[in-house]
N, C-alpha and C positions, 0 to 999 in steps of 0.2 A: 708445372709447379702447383698451381692451384686447381681446384675443381675435382680432385680425386676424393673418393669416399672411404678411404682407409680409416679404420679406427685406431687411434693411438693407444698406447698403454696408459692405464690410469690406476690409481691406488685402489685395490680391492677392499680395503678395510673402511673406506669412506662410504657412508650410507646416506641416501637422500630420500625423503618421503616422496619426492617428485619423480623418482626413478633414476636419478643419477645422470651420467653423461649421455647414455643412449637409452633413455627410458621409453619403451613402447612395448608394454606387455602384450602377449598374444591375445589375452582375453580383455583388451581395453574396451571393446564395444559392449560386452556384457557388463563390465564394471560401470561404464557410463550409463547404460540403461537402468541398472539397479539404483544408482545415485539419482538420476533424473526422475525416476518413478517415485522414489522415496521423498525427494524434495517436493514434487508436485502434490503428493498426498499430504505432506505436512503443511504446505502453503494453503491448500484447499481447506484443510481442517481449521487452520487459524482464521481464514476468511469466513467460513461458516460460523465459527464461534463469535467472531466480531459482529457479523451481520445479525445474529440472534440476540446479542447482548448490548448493542449500541443504544445509548441513552443520551439525548441532548437536553440539557437543562433549559435552554432557550431555543424555541423553534427557529430554524434557519430562515433568514429573510428572503433569500433567493434559492433557486434550485441548486442542490448539491448532488454529486454522483451517487452517494450512498442511499439516497431516497429511492433508488430503483431496486435495491435488494435488502435493505435493513428492515427487520420485522417491525420496529417501532413505527415506521412510516406507513406500514400497511394496516395498522391498527385503526379502526374507525373512531374509537374514543380519542385517540391522539389527534386525528384529523379534525374532529369537532373542537377539540381544545385549541388547536391552531386557529381555526376560523373565529372562535370566540375571542381569542387573544388579540387578533388583528382587527376585529370588527369595529372597534371604537376609533380607529384612525391613528392611534398612537401605539407605538411598540418600543420595546427596549432591546438593545443588543450591545454586548460588551460594555456595560455600564454607561451607555449613552441612551438618551431618549430622542426619538425622531418622530417627525410628523410623516404620515403616509405620503410617499412620493419622493422623499429625499433619498439620495444614494449614500449609504453609510461608508462607502469606500473613500469618499472625499471628506467626510466629517472629521473635524479636528485638524485638518491640514491647510486651512485657509482658502480652500476652493469652494465657492458657493455660486 
């Protein structure tokens, strides 16, 4: 009864972008390689554009991943600005003012 691999009749006029009932084109590996390569090139291009043009209005309080690759963080003028910004012991973030040593993740939530 079950387990046989016969293909039953299906309406030939029905079209599916996914390949229909038994979609497995002979050149699927080539198609996949083309789409994967195109996607990787596009994603890499967007990543490079983002890394070259990232601008943060307020310097990050703690380390963030994009500091490893964003051009802004590699700029010596920016690094000096951050040092000067935090040197007085008071800094602002997200419209709050904190004294150095406070954790902004708990600010405004009643945890001190």
